[in-house]
N, C-alpha and C positions, 0 to 999 in steps of 0.2 A: 798556755799552754802552746796553741800555735799561734803565729803572727798574725798579724790581718796580709790579708794579699796585698793590698796596698804598697806597703813598705820593700816585700823583697820582689815581688814582681812587679813588671810594666802593664796600663793596663793596653787597653787597645783602644785604637780610637772609634768614637763612636759612626755608626755604619752610616753611609753614606746615600744616598736618594739613589736607588735604579733610575741611567738616564732614560731618559722620555724617545720613542720611536714614535714615528711618522706612520701614516698608514699608507703610504706608497713606497718604499721599502723593506723589504719582508727581511725578517731576520734572521740569518743563513749562522746555522748551526754546522762550525765543522766534524765532518766525519774522523772519528776513533780511525788510532793509527789501526792497521789489517795484528792479527791473532799472532807473536813472532811465541812459537814454540821452540823452545830447544832444539837442540839437533842429539842429545843425547838423549830425550826423551824419544826421537821420529827415527834418528834412525838415518836420518836425511840431516843434506844442512839447510841453512836459513832461508839457499835464496831457491831449495827444488819447491818445482809444483808438479806437484801428483798427476797424472796424463788424463786428462774427462774423459769420460765412455762416448765413443761416437756417435755419430745418430744415423746408420746408414740406415735405407731402405731397403726392402728387400727384391731379392735379385726374378720374387713373378710374385703376383699377386694371392690372397685365397685364392679366387675363383678361379684358377686359371688349372684346374684339373685333369683335364681334357690331352694337354699339352705335355702328358707321360701319359699313354693310356696305357697302358700294360703298368705302372705300378698305380695307375688311379683304381684298374680294377683290382689287384692281388689288395688295396686299401678298402675301400670297401668291402669286401669279403672276411677279408681276411685283415685286419687292421695289425693285431702282435705282431703280425712277421715285421709291419713298413715296420712297429715303434719298437722293439727291437735292435734293427739293423742301424735307426736313429740314435737311440741309447745309446748303443756302443762306442757309436763313432766322439759322440759327444763325452762319453764315460774317457773315452783317450783309449778304451779297453780294458777298464778294473775291471767292467762283467759282460759273461760274454752273450752277442744276444740272442740266447735261449732261455738264458736267467733272463733278462728281458724282461723277453716276449711272453715266458711264458708267467711273466708277476704279474703282469700288464690282465693276459686272458684269464687270469685268478679272481682276479681283482675285479674284472670286469663281467662275469661269472656269477660271484656271489654277493658284488652290491651293486651292477649294475654303474656303475663310479669307476671305468678303468682311467676316464677323462683326468679325473684329478691330481693318477702318476701321469700319464703326461705329460698335463701344463706345466709340472714340476722341469721337464726337457727342454717343453720350447723356452722356457725361462733361463735358462744357461744356458742353450745356445745362443738367442738375442742374448747374456751378458759378454762370453765366449767373444763373438762377432761383432760387436755393440750395435747389434740391427734395434731398429726404432720397435715398438711395440706400439703394432697396429690391426688388424683396425679397429682393436679396442684391447682390454685388458686379455692377459693370456690363459685366464679362467676362464674368463667368458670363450674366445675364438673356441678353445678345448670342448666348450660344454654345450654349445649352439654347430659348431660345425664340428667335429672331431678323425673326418675322414680329409677335410681338404686341408686341417691343418698340419696335418703327415704329412700331405702329398704335398704340400708347402715347405716346410721344415725338409723334405727327402730332395726337392728339387733346390732347395738351395744349399745343405753339403751336394749338391752330385756339381750346382754349379762351382763352389769352388776346389774343387778337384778330386772330391773320395768318389773312389767308386767302391757304392756304400756296400753293394755283393760281397765282394770280394774281406769287413770287414776292418777293424782296426789295422791288425797285425796283419792285412794281407796292404793294405794303402799303405805300412813302414814301411816296408816288403820291396816294393813297389818304386815308391821314392827312395827305398837306400840305395836297390838298384840300379839306378842309374848315374845316381851321387857314384860306387865305389868302385865297378865293374871299371876296366884300361880301357881304351878303342880297344878291341880287333885286329890285324892287319888282314885286309883277302886277305884271299886262297889265290896261291901260284906269286903272294909276293916274300918269304920264307927266305931265311940267308941261311 
């Protein structure tokens, strides 16, 4: 039926004994080459390296609530307002402040777990700005120090140039007003 293997195929030489190693020289295994994903899958050239998120520290500490006393008092007595303002900025105006604040107040009134809703926005904010997760996990920060966490997020957005009281649209208009308006000539210098 079938010819014997030795007639049609060359036989492999017998395996040789592995080289002996001394205990003084460690055996170094070369690292495998980096995985190359074709550009037609990723959409980027092979030499493209994705940017790594920065690990930026917060502009103020978690316990620096008294550095902005009016916001500290408002957050202590009515955290839904502060949270609504923060969430509108983080969502880039997709949902208004009032909706976020009302949803937070409703969750807090029904389940006493408004912190679970607000901690998700702390995570979004950290990913947008590359902020370090400190002093611990976002959910733990909001669960144990809800008011302090909201005050810290408010101060961070304020530090980054946002006027939180005017909302996302107001900040965009304020930014565009400075860019789009031509300089006005002083009065009395008209031709």
